[in-house]
C-alpha positions in Angstrom: -0.1 -0.1 0.0 1.2 3.4 -0.8 0.5 5.0 2.5 2.3 6.4 5.6 1.6 3.8 8.2 2.5 0.8 6.1 5.9 -0.2 5.0 6.3 -1.4 1.3 5.8 -5.0 2.3 2.4 -4.1 3.8 3.4 -4.5 7.4 2.2 -1.9 9.7 4.8 0.8 10.8 4.6 4.0 13.1 4.1 7.3 11.4 6.7 10.0 12.2 5.5 13.6 12.7 6.4 15.7 9.7 4.3 18.6 10.8 2.3 20.0 13.7 -0.9 18.9 12.3 0.4 15.3 11.9 1.8 15.3 15.3 -1.6 16.3 16.7 -3.1 13.4 14.7 -0.8 10.8 15.9 -1.3 12.3 19.5 -5.1 11.5 19.1 -5.6 8.9 16.3 -2.4 7.0 17.0 0.6 6.3 14.8 -0.8 3.4 12.9 -3.8 5.2 11.0 -2.4 5.1 7.3 -1.9 8.2 5.3 -1.0 8.3 1.7 2.6 9.5 0.5 5.8 9.7 2.5 5.2 13.5 3.2 1.5 13.3 3.9 -0.8 15.5 1.9 -2.7 18.2 3.9 -6.0 19.0 1.8 -8.1 21.9 2.6 -10.6 22.2 -0.3 -11.8 20.4 -3.5 -14.2 21.1 -6.3 -15.2 18.7 -9.0 -12.1 16.6 -9.8 -9.5 19.2 -8.2 -8.4 19.3 -4.7 -6.0 21.9 -3.1 -3.4 21.6 -0.3 -2.6 24.0 2.4 -0.1 25.8 0.3 -2.6 26.5 -2.6 -1.3 23.8 -4.8 -3.9 22.1 -7.0 -4.1 18.3 -7.6 -6.1 16.3 -10.2 -7.9 13.6 -8.3 -7.6 10.5 -10.2 -8.2 8.3 -7.4 -11.0 8.9 -5.2 -14.5 7.1 -5.7 -16.0 8.6 -2.6 -16.9 11.9 -4.3 -18.6 10.0 -6.9 -20.3 13.2 -8.6 -17.3 15.4 -7.7 -15.8 17.1 -4.7 -18.1 19.6 -3.1 -20.9 18.9 -5.5 -23.4 21.9 -5.3 -26.5 19.8 -5.8 -25.6 17.4 -3.0 -24.6 20.3 -0.8 -28.1 21.8 -1.4 -29.8 18.4 -0.8 -28.1 17.8 2.3 -28.5 21.4 3.7 -32.3 21.2 2.9 -32.7 17.9 4.9 -30.8 19.4 7.9 -33.0 22.3 7.7 -36.2 20.3 7.8 -35.7 17.1 10.0 -33.2 14.4 10.4 -34.7 12.0 13.0 -34.3 8.3 14.3 -35.3 6.0 11.6 -38.3 4.6 13.7 -40.3 7.5 12.5 -42.0 7.7 8.9 -40.1 10.1 6.6 -40.4 10.7 2.8 -36.8 11.1 1.9 -35.3 7.5 2.4 -38.7 5.9 0.7 -38.3 8.0 -2.3 -34.7 7.2 -2.6 -35.2 3.3 -2.1 -37.7 3.5 -5.0 -35.3 5.3 -7.1 -32.5 3.0 -6.3 -34.2 -0.2 -6.7 -35.4 0.9 -10.1 -31.7 0.5 -11.3 -31.6 -3.3 -10.4 -33.2 -6.5 -11.9 -36.9 -7.1 -11.0 -36.2 -9.7 -8.4 -33.9 -7.3 -6.5 -36.8 -5.4 -5.1 -36.1 -4.6 -1.5 -33.4 -2.4 0.3 -32.0 -2.5 3.7 -29.8 0.7 4.6 -26.7 0.8 6.5 -23.9 3.2 7.3 -20.9 1.7 5.3 -19.8 -0.9 2.9 -18.5 -3.1 5.8 -21.9 -2.9 7.7 -23.5 -3.9 4.5 -21.2 -7.1 3.9 -21.8 -8.1 7.5 -25.6 -7.8 7.0 -25.5 -9.6 3.8 -23.3 -12.3 5.4 -25.8 -12.6 8.3 -28.8 -13.0 6.0 -27.1 -15.7 3.8 -26.1 -17.6 7.1 -29.7 -17.5 8.4 -31.1 -18.3 4.9 -28.9 -21.5 4.4 -28.3 -22.5 8.0 -24.7 -22.8 7.0 -21.6 -20.6 7.5 -18.9 -21.5 4.8 -17.9 -18.7 2.7 -15.7 -18.5 -0.6 -13.6 -15.4 -1.0 -10.9 -14.5 -3.4 -7.4 -15.1 -2.4 -6.6 -11.3 -2.5 -9.5 -9.2 -1.4 -10.9 -6.8 1.2 -14.7 -6.4 2.0 -14.6 -4.5 5.3 -13.3 -4.0 9.0 -15.7 -5.9 11.2 -14.5 -8.9 13.1 -16.1 -11.5 10.7 -15.0 -9.8 7.7 -11.4 -9.6 9.1 -11.7 -13.5 9.4 -12.0 -13.5 5.5 -9.5 -10.7 4.5 -6.8 -11.9 2.4 -5.8 -8.7 0.6 -4.1 -6.8 3.5 -2.7 -7.7 6.9 -4.8 -8.4 9.9 -4.2 -10.0 13.3 -7.1 -12.4 12.9 -6.5 -15.8 11.3 -8.5 -16.9 8.3 -11.7 -18.6 9.5 -11.9 -22.3 9.4 -15.5 -21.5 7.6 -13.6 -19.7 4.8 -11.8 -20.7 1.7 -10.0 -18.5 -0.5 -10.0 -19.1 -4.2 -7.7 -17.8 -7.0 -9.5 -15.6 -9.6 -8.3 -16.4 -13.0 -6.5 -13.5 -14.9 -6.7 -14.3 -18.7 -3.8 -12.6 -20.7 -5.0 -10.2 -23.3 -3.7 -12.2 -26.1 -4.9 -15.6 -24.7 -6.6 -17.9 -27.3 -10.0 -19.5 -26.8 -8.4 -22.8 -25.8 -6.1 -21.4 -23.3 -8.9 -19.4 -21.9 -11.0 -22.5 -21.4 -8.1 -24.2 -19.8 -7.7 -21.4 -17.4 -11.3 -21.3 -16.5 -11.7 -25.2 -16.2 -8.5 -25.1 -13.7 -10.0 -22.2 -11.7 -13.5 -23.7 -11.5 -11.8 -27.2 -10.3 -10.5 -25.2 -7.5 -13.9 -24.0 -6.6 -15.0 -27.5 -6.5 -12.2 -28.6 -4.2 -12.8 -25.5 -1.9 -16.6 -26.3 -1.5 -15.9 -30.0 -0.8 -13.1 -29.0 1.7 -15.5 -26.7 3.6 -18.3 -29.6 3.4 -15.7 -32.0 5.0 -14.9 -29.6 7.7 -18.6 -29.1 8.6 -19.1 -25.9 6.9 -21.7 -26.2 4.3 -21.6 -23.2 1.9 -23.6 -20.0 2.7 -22.1 -17.5 0.1 -19.4 -16.4 -2.0 -18.5 -12.8 -1.7 -17.0 -11.1 -4.5 -16.1 -7.6 -5.9 -17.3 -7.9 -9.6 -14.5 -5.4 -10.6 -12.1 -7.5 -8.6 -10.3 -4.3 -7.6 -8.0 -5.4 -4.7 -6.7 -8.2 -7.0 -5.8 -5.5 -9.5 -8.4 -5.6 -12.1 -7.9 -8.9 -13.5 -9.5 -10.0 -16.9 -12.0 -12.6 -15.6 -13.9 -14.7 -18.3 -17.7 -14.4 -18.1 -17.6 -18.2 -18.3 -15.8 -18.3 -15.0 -18.1 -16.1 -12.9 -21.3 -18.1 -14.5 -19.5 -21.4 -13.6 -18.7 -20.2 -10.0 -22.1 -19.0 -9.3 -23.6 -22.1 -10.7 -21.6 -24.0 -8.3 -22.2 -21.9 -5.3 -26.1 -22.3 -6.0 -25.7 -26.1 -6.5 -24.0 -26.3 -3.1 -27.0 -24.2 -1.6 -25.1 -21.0 -1.1 -25.9 -17.4 -2.2 -23.9 -14.9 -4.6 -23.2 -11.7 -2.7 -21.8 -8.9 -5.1 -20.0 -6.1 -3.3 -20.5 -3.1 -5.5 -18.8 -0.8 -3.2 -15.9 -0.4 -5.8 -17.7 -1.1 -9.1 -21.2 0.1 -8.7 -23.1 3.5 -9.8 -21.9 3.5 -13.3 -18.0 3.4 -12.5 -17.5 0.9 -15.1 -19.3 2.8 -17.8 -21.4 0.4 -19.9 -23.2 -0.9 -16.8 -24.9 0.8 -13.7 -23.5 -2.3 -11.4 -20.4 -4.3 -12.0 -22.2 -7.7 -11.9 -24.2 -6.9 -14.9 -21.2 -7.2 -17.2 -21.1 -11.0 -16.3 -24.9 -11.4 -17.0 -25.4 -13.0 -13.6 -27.8 -11.6 -11.1 -26.7 -11.8 -7.4 -28.8 -13.0 -4.7 -27.7 -9.9 -2.6 -25.9 -6.7 -3.4 -24.0 -4.6 -1.0 -23.3 -0.7 -1.5 -21.1 1.8 0.3 -18.6 4.5 -0.2 -19.7 6.4 -3.3 -23.4 6.2 -2.7 -23.7 9.4 -0.7 -21.0 11.5 -2.2 -19.1 11.7 1.3 -22.2 11.3 3.6 -21.9 8.0 5.2 -24.5 5.6 3.7 -24.6 2.0 2.6 -27.2 -0.8 1.6 -28.1 -4.2 1.1 -30.2 -4.9 -1.9 -32.2 -8.2 -2.0 -35.3 -10.1 -3.1 -38.4 -9.7 -1.0 -38.4 -13.4 -0.1 -35.0 -13.0 1.7 -36.0 -9.8 3.4 -39.2 -11.5 4.5 -37.4 -14.4 5.9 -34.8 -12.5 7.6 -37.0 -9.5 8.8 -39.7 -11.7 10.5 -37.2 -13.2 12.7 -35.0 -10.4 13.6 -35.7 -6.8 14.7 -33.2 -5.1 12.5 -33.1 -1.5 12.3 -30.4 1.3 11.8 -30.5 4.6 13.7 -28.9 6.8 11.3 -29.1 5.2 7.7 -32.9 5.5 7.2 -32.8 9.2 7.7 -33.3 12.2 5.6 -29.8 13.6 5.2 -28.0 10.5 3.9 -30.9 9.6 1.8 -31.2 13.0 0.3 -27.3 13.1 -0.4 -27.8 9.8 -2.3 -30.8 10.9 -4.1 -28.8 13.7 -5.4 -26.1 11.6 -6.6 -28.5 9.8 -8.7 -29.9 13.0 -10.0 -26.6 14.2 -11.0 -25.7 10.9 -12.6 -28.8 11.0 -14.6 -28.9 14.6 -15.6 -25.2 14.7 -16.7 -25.3 11.2 -18.3 -22.1 10.2 -16.1 -22.3 6.5 -16.8 -22.2 6.9 -20.5 -19.4 9.7 -20.1 -17.4 7.2 -18.0 -17.6 4.7 -20.8 -16.5 7.4 -23.5 -13.8 9.0 -21.6 -12.5 5.8 -20.1 -12.4 4.0 -23.4 -10.3 6.9 -25.0 -8.1 7.0 -21.7 -7.5 3.3 -21.8 -6.7 3.4 -25.6 -4.3 6.3 -24.9 -2.5 4.4 -22.1 -2.3 1.1 -23.9 0.1 3.0 -26.1 2.4 2.8 -23.2 2.2 -0.9 -23.1 3.5 -1.1 -26.5 6.5 1.2 -26.1 7.4 1.9 -22.6 9.7 -0.6 -21.0 7.8 -0.7 -17.6 4.2 -0.7 -18.7 3.2 -4.4 -19.3 -0.6 -4.0 -19.4 -3.5 -1.5 -19.2 -6.7 -3.1 -17.8 -10.0 -2.2 -16.4 -13.4 -0.6 -17.6 -15.0 2.8 -17.7 -13.3 5.0 -15.1 -11.5 2.2 -13.2 -8.3 1.5 -14.9 -5.1 -0.2 -13.9 -1.7 0.3 -15.3 0.6 -2.8 -14.6 4.3 -2.1 -14.1 7.0 -4.6 -14.4 10.8 -4.6 -14.6 12.6 -7.4 -16.6 9.2 -9.2 -16.7 8.8 -9.1 -13.0 6.2 -7.4 -10.8 7.6 -3.6 -9.8 6.0 -2.4 -6.7 8.9 -0.3 -5.9 8.6 1.4 -9.2 4.9 1.8 -8.7 5.5 3.3 -5.4 7.8 5.7 -6.8 5.5 6.5 -9.7 2.7 7.4 -7.2 5.0 10.1 -5.6 6.2 11.2 -9.1 2.6 11.9 -10.2 2.0 13.8 -7.1 4.9 16.0 -7.8 3.2 16.6 -11.1 -0.1 17.5 -9.6 -2.0 14.3 -10.0 -3.4 11.8 -7.4 -3.3 8.1 -7.9 -2.5 5.0 -6.0 -1.7 1.1 -6.6 -3.5 -2.1 -6.1 -3.0 -5.7 -6.9 -1.3 -8.9 -5.1 2.1 -7.5 -6.0 1.2 -3.9 -5.4 2.4 -3.0 -8.9 -0.7 -1.9 -10.7 -1.3 2.0 -10.7 -5.0 2.5 -9.9 -7.0 5.3 -11.9 -10.4 5.7 -10.2 -11.6 9.4 -10.4 -14.8 10.9 -9.5 -17.1 10.4 -12.6 -17.4 14.0 -13.5 -13.8 13.4 -14.8 -13.5 15.0 -18.3 -11.4 14.8 -21.5 -9.2 17.6 -20.4 -8.6 15.8 -17.2 -7.8 12.6 -19.0 -5.3 14.5 -21.1 -3.7 16.0 -17.9 -3.3 12.4 -16.3 -1.8 11.0 -19.6 0.6 13.9 -19.8 1.7 13.5 -16.3 2.2 9.9 -16.5 4.1 10.0 -19.6 6.5 12.7 -18.3 6.9 10.4 -15.1 7.5 7.3 -17.0 10.1 9.2 -19.0 11.9 10.1 -15.7 11.6 6.4 -14.7 13.3 5.2 -17.8 16.3 7.4 -16.8 16.6 5.3 -13.8 15.3 7.8 -11.1 13.2 5.4 -9.6 15.9 2.8 -8.9 18.1 5.2 -7.6 15.6 6.5 -5.1 14.8 2.9 -4.2 18.3 2.3 -3.5 18.8 4.8 -1.0 15.2 4.3 0.5 13.7 7.3 -1.2 10.3 7.8 -2.8 9.8 4.1 -3.7 
């Protein structure tokens, strides 16, 4: 992770104070709360896809998906202010805003996904979805990608494979490797990779059963973000879900990263595979910075769970978060942001793909819509140190980005959806300039002396 608070191998380390504000943060939040960059960036304002630091330096935000329709979006601000000026009360009272938003949100899903339960975050959404799955199946076995992250509750920590946690992998959890098909793979090679990966799924389900943990669910991010945006064949996901259903389990699609038009051609990431989930979980970008999440599910599952559990959420089903979330959908519709993400993302991907043909360090460009990954290698091997250096080099050029993947070597481009053509050109120009500097050996010299890498 490119973050102060973690060493290059992903192990926690203490943050050292570089400024008075950072010293105050450490004194109150502790030294292990991660921050990006070796010299932490203090941001004081933002508008659209641009943010500014304390010194007035502006940065193009090519990373943050929380301000989904842009930093300080005026329509979101207005909606929140109006709700705060009207009423914002415990969810056990009847109010219009969350109901209106639920109707609008559900209209974007397949007809059978016709109910929603609101939460405060993606973590809480995934926790609730797993709870529903366990009660529905009377089982607790879970399949998870072998390099993934879905939240920070205790049960989710027990199935975290993409970053360090103290909790051991649960006995009821089996990780599976998600196939990543090379861009130039033949149909025969793809079929062979899918067959091998699905055989691993069969073994994982059998092992869970043998250990007394019949399958309750598979939990997946349809963009496979933490994994580094691999190229996952449609046949694999369909075969995986078919096996999960045959074993009595449910498919939970974690749409925190891939949803709300992020992938351009689809409102929801799971739609690109043509497989409807049994439950969908939502979070981060839903309220453009106002905490809100959700579980979307069929009426049958809600009836089964709700009739046996007195579930409510004090804050999520209230006017302020639902008004913010409604404004997000309004902006997306009026400005056609999903279509725009597809158009600009495709052009940007084509532009960046040129680097894979000519640059010695760029081996691949992957992703969809406005969620792209630039894979970095040195002599054919993953280059996490180069990716760390490049993140810092882009910051110096006024662009914010980060990195993902099991080798920490895939640069992540995931801007607010209001990212425009000129913004894409700014990003590409900064990247080209930084890669040219890298080709001169700067990244290796800095890595050797413990510098930016």
